[in-house]
Residue frames relative to the residue before (quaternion, step in Angstrom):
aa qw qx qy qz dx dy dz
X 1.0000 0.0000 0.0000 0.0000 0.00 0.00 0.00
X 0.1719 -0.8027 0.5680 0.0585 3.54 -0.85 1.03
X 0.2395 0.7827 -0.5406 0.1942 3.60 0.68 1.00
X 0.4200 -0.6868 0.5283 0.2697 3.53 -1.01 0.81
X 0.6171 -0.5482 0.4123 0.3855 3.56 -1.20 0.52
X 0.6176 0.5529 -0.3467 0.4389 3.57 1.00 -0.80
X 0.6290 0.5296 -0.3374 0.4583 3.58 0.98 -0.79
X 0.6978 0.4863 -0.2839 0.4427 3.57 0.75 -1.01
X 0.6661 0.5180 -0.3016 0.4438 3.58 1.01 -0.79
X 0.8087 0.3353 -0.1326 0.4648 3.57 0.94 -0.88
X 0.5599 0.6469 -0.3911 0.3392 3.59 1.16 -0.36
X 0.4052 -0.6616 0.5778 0.2536 3.50 -1.20 0.69
X 0.6947 -0.4702 0.3294 0.4333 3.59 -1.23 0.32
X 0.6399 0.5318 -0.3277 0.4477 3.60 0.97 -0.82
X 0.6658 0.4877 -0.3067 0.4742 3.60 0.94 -0.83
X 0.6308 0.5123 -0.3347 0.4771 3.59 1.05 -0.69
X 0.6252 0.5278 -0.3315 0.4698 3.58 1.06 -0.75
X 0.6247 0.5230 -0.3328 0.4749 3.59 0.99 -0.81
X 0.6709 0.4989 -0.3010 0.4587 3.59 0.85 -0.97
X 0.6463 0.5183 -0.3251 0.4561 3.59 0.90 -0.86
X 0.6890 0.4727 -0.2864 0.4688 3.58 0.89 -0.89
X 0.6309 0.5209 -0.3406 0.4633 3.60 1.02 -0.71
X 0.6375 0.5395 -0.3357 0.4357 3.58 0.98 -0.76
X 0.6965 0.4577 -0.2684 0.4831 3.58 1.21 -0.38
X 0.3843 0.7531 -0.4806 0.2328 3.62 1.17 0.16
X 0.5316 0.6180 -0.4236 0.3950 3.60 1.13 -0.38
X 0.6811 0.4902 -0.2930 0.4582 3.59 1.12 -0.60
X 0.7610 0.3699 -0.2178 0.4865 3.62 1.15 -0.36
X 0.5303 0.6193 -0.4347 0.3825 3.60 1.18 -0.09
X 0.3648 -0.7520 0.5172 0.1842 3.55 -1.04 0.83
X 0.8043 0.0840 -0.0374 0.5871 3.59 1.23 -0.18
X 0.4566 -0.6829 0.5017 0.2711 3.54 -1.27 -0.26
X 0.5196 0.5772 -0.4708 0.4186 3.55 0.75 1.06
X 0.7150 -0.4769 0.2790 0.4283 3.62 -1.15 0.41
X 0.6399 0.5275 -0.3376 0.4453 3.60 0.96 -0.75
X 0.6626 0.4968 -0.3035 0.4712 3.59 0.96 -0.85
X 0.6515 0.5102 -0.3131 0.4660 3.58 0.99 -0.84
X 0.6371 0.5283 -0.3310 0.4534 3.59 0.96 -0.85
X 0.6588 0.5027 -0.3071 0.4680 3.57 0.89 -0.92
X 0.6616 0.5046 -0.3091 0.4605 3.61 0.93 -0.86
X 0.6275 0.5328 -0.3380 0.4563 3.60 1.01 -0.76
X 0.7210 0.4360 -0.2674 0.4675 3.57 0.79 -0.96
X 0.5811 0.5368 -0.3779 0.4810 3.59 1.15 -0.47
X 0.6561 0.5003 -0.3217 0.4645 3.61 0.95 -0.81
X 0.6345 0.5178 -0.3328 0.4675 3.60 1.06 -0.69
X 0.6352 0.5241 -0.3428 0.4519 3.58 0.97 -0.76
X 0.6367 0.5081 -0.3212 0.4830 3.59 1.18 -0.51
X 0.6646 0.5092 -0.2840 0.4672 3.59 1.29 -0.34
X 0.2618 0.8113 -0.5043 0.1372 3.59 1.24 -0.04
X 0.4731 -0.6999 0.4666 0.2619 3.53 -0.86 1.03
X 0.7978 0.1317 -0.0391 0.5870 3.54 0.87 -0.96
X 0.3134 -0.8053 0.4728 0.1722 3.56 0.03 1.30
X 0.6930 0.5056 -0.2883 0.4254 3.60 0.98 -0.75
X 0.8468 0.2686 -0.0870 0.4508 3.55 0.69 -1.10
X 0.6419 0.5458 -0.3641 0.3969 3.59 1.00 -0.52
X 0.2394 -0.7522 0.6040 0.1095 3.49 -1.26 0.63
X 0.3289 -0.7410 0.5608 0.1682 3.54 -1.27 0.48
X 0.0824 -0.7465 0.6584 0.0499 3.54 -1.09 0.88
X 0.3128 0.7330 -0.5403 0.2702 3.58 -0.54 1.17
X 0.3870 -0.7469 0.4902 0.2281 3.59 -0.73 0.99
X 0.6763 0.5459 -0.2910 0.4000 3.60 1.11 -0.59
X 0.6386 0.5274 -0.3342 0.4498 3.61 1.21 -0.20
X 0.5788 -0.5669 0.4476 0.3785 3.56 -1.23 0.41
X 0.6862 -0.4880 0.3478 0.4124 3.56 -1.26 0.35
X 0.6560 0.5182 -0.3082 0.4540 3.59 1.07 -0.70
X 0.7154 0.4685 -0.2450 0.4569 3.59 1.13 -0.61
X 0.7670 0.2927 -0.1606 0.5479 3.60 1.23 -0.19
X 0.4438 -0.6770 0.5209 0.2710 3.51 -1.33 0.30
X 0.7826 -0.0593 0.0230 0.6193 3.58 1.23 -0.44
X 0.6445 -0.5295 0.3880 0.3921 3.57 -1.29 0.17
X 0.7809 -0.3234 0.2337 0.4807 3.55 -1.32 -0.14
X 0.0423 -0.7888 0.6124 -0.0302 3.53 -0.99 0.96
X 0.8461 -0.1204 -0.0068 0.5192 3.58 -0.21 1.35
X 0.8007 0.1305 -0.0298 0.5840 3.60 0.90 -0.94
X 0.6829 -0.4740 0.3464 0.4346 3.58 -1.25 0.26
X 0.7932 0.0081 0.0528 0.6066 3.55 1.00 -0.90
X 0.0235 0.7851 -0.6177 0.0384 3.57 -0.95 0.92
X 0.1184 -0.7258 0.6718 0.0889 3.53 -1.05 0.87
X 0.0610 0.8242 -0.5512 0.1146 3.56 -0.65 1.12
X 0.2831 -0.7209 0.6022 0.1936 3.53 -1.37 0.22
X 0.2113 -0.7491 0.6138 0.1325 3.52 -1.21 0.65
X 0.5364 -0.5705 0.5037 0.3648 3.54 -1.28 0.44
X 0.4973 -0.6927 0.4368 0.2864 3.57 -0.79 0.98
X 0.7168 0.4763 -0.2656 0.4345 3.57 0.91 -0.87
X 0.8158 0.2606 -0.1244 0.5012 3.61 0.99 -0.64
X 0.3434 -0.7528 0.4852 0.2827 3.61 1.26 -0.13
X 0.4537 0.6536 -0.4745 0.3765 3.57 1.08 0.71
X 0.6415 -0.5461 0.3775 0.3843 3.53 -1.18 0.57
X 0.1835 -0.7945 0.5750 0.0667 3.55 -0.84 1.05
X 0.8019 -0.1027 0.1407 0.5715 3.58 0.83 -1.01
X 0.2163 -0.7149 0.6419 0.1734 3.54 -1.23 0.53
X 0.2759 -0.8006 0.5186 0.1185 3.53 -0.53 1.22
X 0.8153 -0.0295 0.0908 0.5711 3.56 0.78 -1.06
X 0.0375 -0.7323 0.6775 0.0579 3.53 -1.14 0.74
X 0.0530 -0.8031 0.5934 -0.0022 3.54 -1.01 0.83
X 0.0780 -0.7455 0.6607 0.0396 3.50 -1.22 0.71
X 0.0663 -0.7826 0.6161 0.0604 3.55 -1.14 0.58
X 0.0528 -0.7755 0.6290 0.0106 3.53 -1.19 0.65
X 0.1872 -0.7857 0.5845 0.0774 3.54 -0.78 1.09
X 0.5115 -0.6529 0.4771 0.2906 3.52 -1.11 0.77
X 0.1159 -0.7638 0.6330 0.0499 3.53 -0.92 0.98
X 0.4609 -0.7574 0.3925 0.2447 3.53 -0.49 1.21
X 0.6685 0.5098 -0.3228 0.4347 3.62 1.05 -0.50
X 0.5679 0.6033 -0.3913 0.4005 3.60 1.19 -0.20
X 0.4828 -0.7058 0.4494 0.2585 3.52 -0.97 0.90
X 0.8178 0.1057 -0.0262 0.5652 3.58 0.92 -0.84
X 0.2250 -0.8167 0.5225 0.0970 3.54 0.08 1.33
X 0.6279 0.5522 -0.3616 0.4123 3.61 0.94 -0.73
X 0.6097 0.5409 -0.3739 0.4426 3.63 1.01 -0.61
X 0.6336 0.5033 -0.3288 0.4869 3.62 1.11 -0.61
X 0.6183 0.5309 -0.3371 0.4713 3.57 1.03 -0.78
X 0.6630 0.5289 -0.2917 0.4423 3.53 0.85 -1.06
X 0.6493 0.5367 -0.3169 0.4359 3.59 0.90 -0.92
X 0.7116 0.4247 -0.2603 0.4954 3.60 0.85 -0.94
X 0.6505 0.5374 -0.3255 0.4268 3.58 0.93 -0.84
X 0.6546 0.5455 -0.3294 0.4067 3.60 0.88 -0.89
X 0.5225 0.6112 -0.4191 0.4216 3.60 1.19 -0.33
X 0.6521 0.5370 -0.3123 0.4346 3.58 1.06 -0.78
X 0.5600 0.6168 -0.3895 0.3928 3.60 1.15 -0.50
X 0.7488 0.3962 -0.2167 0.4851 3.59 1.01 -0.72
X 0.4808 0.6823 -0.4301 0.3441 3.58 1.25 0.03
X 0.2364 -0.7227 0.6317 0.1513 3.56 -0.95 0.92
X 0.3191 0.7497 -0.4884 0.3124 3.50 0.29 1.33
X 0.5685 -0.5915 0.4486 0.3544 3.54 -1.17 0.57
X 0.7999 0.0904 -0.0004 0.5932 3.56 1.02 -0.90
X 0.1130 -0.7603 0.6364 0.0639 3.54 -1.21 0.66
X 0.0894 -0.7959 0.5987 0.0119 3.55 -0.94 0.95
X 0.0408 -0.7754 0.6299 0.0190 3.54 -0.99 0.90
X 0.1053 -0.7893 0.6049 0.0042 3.54 -0.69 1.20
X 0.1396 0.7735 -0.6070 0.1173 3.56 -0.91 0.94
X 0.3180 -0.7587 0.5357 0.1903 3.55 -1.24 0.16
X 0.0074 -0.7527 0.6579 0.0218 3.49 -1.35 0.47
X 0.6290 -0.5581 0.3937 0.3713 3.54 -1.28 0.27
X 0.8235 0.1495 -0.0316 0.5463 3.59 0.96 -0.85
X 0.6571 -0.4904 0.4066 0.4029 3.54 -1.34 0.30
X 0.6434 0.5329 -0.3277 0.4412 3.59 0.94 -0.86
X 0.6504 0.5040 -0.3193 0.4701 3.60 0.98 -0.81
X 0.6261 0.5304 -0.3353 0.4629 3.60 0.98 -0.82
X 0.6900 0.4790 -0.2852 0.4617 3.58 0.79 -1.00
X 0.6371 0.5295 -0.3269 0.4548 3.59 0.98 -0.80
X 0.6830 0.4732 -0.2925 0.4734 3.59 0.91 -0.85
X 0.6108 0.5337 -0.3576 0.4629 3.59 1.03 -0.67
X 0.6511 0.5091 -0.3202 0.4630 3.60 0.92 -0.83
X 0.6405 0.5103 -0.3247 0.4732 3.61 0.98 -0.76
X 0.6678 0.4941 -0.3001 0.4689 3.59 0.97 -0.83
X 0.6115 0.5329 -0.3464 0.4713 3.60 1.08 -0.65
X 0.6226 0.5319 -0.3393 0.4629 3.60 1.04 -0.71
X 0.6071 0.5393 -0.3490 0.4676 3.58 1.06 -0.71
X 0.6369 0.5114 -0.3275 0.4750 3.61 0.96 -0.83
X 0.6775 0.5130 -0.2959 0.4362 3.57 0.81 -1.02
X 0.7161 0.4507 -0.2464 0.4726 3.59 1.06 -0.73
X 0.5517 0.6157 -0.3933 0.4022 3.60 1.26 -0.17
X 0.4228 -0.7546 0.4499 0.2220 3.58 -0.55 1.18
X 0.7450 0.4290 -0.2307 0.4557 3.61 1.00 -0.69
X 0.3501 0.7228 -0.5233 0.2850 3.62 1.16 0.35
X 0.2294 -0.7704 0.5820 0.1232 3.54 -1.20 0.57
X 0.5842 -0.5775 0.4400 0.3627 3.55 -1.09 0.74
X 0.7885 0.3199 -0.2481 0.4630 3.56 -0.95 0.91
X 0.4758 0.6553 -0.4628 0.3606 3.62 1.19 -0.16
X 0.2259 -0.7980 0.5543 0.0702 3.55 -0.96 0.98
X 0.0451 -0.7799 0.6241 -0.0174 3.55 -0.89 1.06
X 0.1147 -0.7814 0.6124 0.0362 3.56 -0.64 1.17
X 0.1673 -0.7737 0.6073 0.0682 3.55 -0.79 1.09
X 0.0540 -0.7655 0.6410 0.0146 3.55 -0.99 0.92
X 0.0665 -0.8169 0.5728 -0.0082 3.55 -0.19 1.30
X 0.2449 -0.7707 0.5768 0.1160 3.54 -0.59 1.20
X 0.1929 -0.7670 0.6054 0.0894 3.54 -0.68 1.12
X 0.5193 -0.7084 0.3805 0.2893 3.54 -0.69 1.09
X 0.5488 0.5608 -0.4206 0.4555 3.56 1.24 0.03
X 0.5787 -0.6578 0.3183 0.3620 3.54 1.34 0.48
X 0.6425 0.4510 -0.3860 0.4845 3.55 0.75 1.06
X 0.4173 -0.6942 0.5342 0.2420 3.54 -1.27 0.49
X 0.1356 -0.7002 0.6881 0.1339 3.48 -1.38 0.45
X 0.1590 -0.8032 0.5715 0.0543 3.59 -0.75 1.08
X 0.0385 0.7540 -0.6556 0.0160 3.52 -1.19 0.67
X 0.1928 -0.7773 0.5931 0.0825 3.52 -1.05 0.82
X 0.0772 -0.7737 0.6280 0.0324 3.54 -0.94 0.94
X 0.0689 -0.7752 0.6279 0.0104 3.56 -0.76 1.09
X 0.4177 -0.7211 0.5035 0.2282 3.55 -0.75 1.12
């Protein structure tokens, strides 16, 4: 397990559950390409549902049995509806993922584009999954993404951003940033 001390000190039980399930994606992935990894990540998140009874999943990459609807604004959304009106009650988790494509000139611009979607999410938790070749690259990109949060005028105290950097040596590094 490659969890940072900061993650362990500040993570809520739900975030720890997400990290534990993500660390097990090697056992549920069906292949070794970005599409397979994306599906395995969202399957692991569906196993992390905060409220097994009431929350619903929106995600295009999951099977019909594993989700309640297709993609809705973000790659993955866990949400709750009001029982009496079927209207949106709460958004528990939004997640975005971005895989490194070797032919692209500036991978960080792709990371930034997907990550910035999380800045506007009215959600209890936000998760960003990405990959790099080395631990140093993962940490460097996390620091750059934290600067984006710090510079965003509409951030709110208490917002939680969980970073899951996949290191191509087949392990995750987690970091949590709380505004």
